[in-house]
N, C-alpha and C positions, 0 to 999 in steps of 0.2 A: 703802737697798737691802735691808737685812735684813728689813724689814716685807714687802716684795714677795716675798722668798723664802718666808717662812712662809705667805703667801697662796697661792702656787703649791703648796707642800707640802700645805696643807690641802685644796686643790682636788683634788690627786692622790689624797689619802687618801679623799676622798668618792667619787671615781670608782671606786677600788679596792673600796670597800665596796659600791657599787652592783653591780659585776660579781660580787662574791661572792654577793650575794643573787639576782641575776638568772639565774645559770647554772642554778639549780634550776628556774626558770620555763620554761626552754626545753623541758623534758620535757613540761610541761603545754601549752605552746604548740604543740608538734608533735602532741600528741594532739588538740588542738582543730582543728588544720589537717586532720588525717586525717579526723576526723568531719565537718568542713565539706565536704570533698571527697566523702565518702560521701553526705551529704544533697543535695549538688548532683547527684550521679550518680543518685539515685533521685527527683529532682525534688521534694524536700520542703524547700524553702529558707526557708519561713516560720519554722522553728525557729531559723534562723541570725539572724533579726532579733531574736528573744527573747534569743539568746545574746549578741548585740552589745550589747543594752540592759543585760543583767546585767553584762557585762564593763566597760562604760563607767561605769555607775552605781556599781558596787562600787569601781572605781578612783578615781573622783572623790570619793566620800564618804571612803574611806580615805586618799586624799591629803590632804584637808582635816584629817582627824583626826591623822594621823601626821606630816605635814610641819610643821604649825603647833602641834601639841600641844593640840588642842581636845578637849572632851568628857572630860577627865580622862586623856587619853593623853599620853605623854611627847613632847616636841618632838624629832623625829629628823632633820629636814632631808631631805637627799637620800637618806639611808638609809631614811627613812620612805616616800619615793616608791618605792623599790625593793621594799619590803615590801608596799606597797599594790598594786603591779603584780602581784607574785607571788600575793597573795591573790585578786585579780581573775581571774587565769588559773586558779587552783584552783577558784574558784566556778563559772566557766564550764565547766570540765571536768566538775565534779560535775553540773551541770545537763544537759549533753549526754549524759553517761553514763546518768543517770537517765531521760532521754527515750528513749534507745536501748533500755534494758532494759524500760521501761514499755510501749513500743509493740511489743515483741517482735521488733525488728529484729535483735537479737543472735542469736536462734535462727533466724529466717527467712533471714537472709543469711549465717549462719555466722561472725559477727564474734567476735573474741577466741578463736577456735579455732585452735590450732596445727596446721599441716599441713606436709607436705613441700614443698620448693621445686621448682617446675617450671622448670628452668634454660632450657629452650627458650622457654617463654612469657616468662620474665624478659628474655631476650635480644631477643625481638621487641618487647617494651614499651620496652626501652632504645633500640632502633633507631628506634622511632617517636618517642620523646621527644628524640632527639638534636638535631633542628633547633631545638626550643624551648630546650633547654639551651644550645646555642651562641648563640642570640639573647640569652638572659639574660646570658651571659658577656660578649658584646660590649657590651651595654647598661651593664654595670657598669664 
């Protein structure tokens, strides 16, 4: 039974290591999601195809390198998978940010400019999004 306990403990340690690495990735994931919504809103969705290719290609290549220790990289196992996912999110964020800046969308649409909050508008948006939020809650 002792062998089984160490196996479970090892798995728990690997999961904990993954969560430690992935929590940083949520910032980049949220940034990517916001820019994806922006591109959908302005009907420029082709850039999202390129972003998806960058995300998946980077993740697959780095998974192979970091999980199995190929190409001179250390064999990191599940920790390598977490690092690969984080690097893929960062690469995608860098690509989308560069695209927004190069195309002039940041200036044209006032992106990344801090402004005061219009609470009345925020309330109207929240009211409009309530049915979708409730549907997502029920689906979960």
